[in-house]
N, C-alpha and C positions, 0 to 999 in steps of 0.2 A: 163368608161368614170371618175370614180370618183378616180380613183388613177391617171388619166392623168391630173385632175385638181388638184390634191396635188402637184404631180408632178410640175407642172408649176407655184402653188403657193410658193412652197419651193424655187424656181431658183430666188425669188425678193430677194434682198439685206436685206431688214427691217428684213426679216423672220429668225429668231433664233431657234425656234421649232415649232412644231407642233404637239396636240396630238389629238387625236378622243376621243371622250366620249361618254356616253349615252347610248340605248341600241345596238345600231347598234356596239358599241366597243367590246361588250361580242358577246355571240352564243344565245341566247334567245331575240329575234326579231320578229316581223312580218311586213309584206308588208306593213303598215300604221307609223311602225315606221322611225324615220329619223336621218341623221346624225348630230353630233353636235361636230364641228370642233375648235379646240382651236387656234389661230396664235398668238406667242409670238414676239413680234415685239421690234427692236431696235430703231423704229420712224413709226410715220403715212405712210401708204400706201395712193397714191392719189384715190380719189374717182373714178375719171378718169379711172386710172389703173386697179383697182379692177374690175371695169362696164369692162372693156376690155378684159378682161379674164373670168370673167362668162357667159358674152355673148355668149362664143365658148361652152357653156357646160348646160348653164338652158333656162330653157324655160320660169320662171317668175323669178323676182326679186326685194325685196322690199330695197335698198341700205343705210347704213348710217341709221340705227335703233338706238336709243341708250335708252330703257329704263331703263335698267340693265348697260349694255356699251356698245363699239360702236358694231355693229353685222350688218350683211347682211343676211336676210332672203331667200331662193328661193328653186324652184322647179327644179332638173336635168332635162333631157332631156328624162331620164326614167321614171319620173313622182315621185320619192323620193323627200321628202324634204331636206333641210339641213340649217342649223344655221351655221354661221359663225362671231367666237366672235374675237376679234383684243383687244387682251392684251398688255398693255407695262411693257417691262420688266424694 
């Protein structure tokens, strides 16, 4: 499921690179660990486009949070939390 979501996001024309960070990027994590996904973009991705993709994979979504930078916070259908951060190249 996570891999399919990343593949779909990587197909967007605005995406130049994707990086996985945090505890799930390594081998030392537990069931409460989340995914931290960094999308490096050449242009903004409209919220409607992000929502359309995320609705397929997430049971809960908070879109367009901006405490530090633009991000979507989600819970995947398998119960794992995920933070997607959009970074302007």
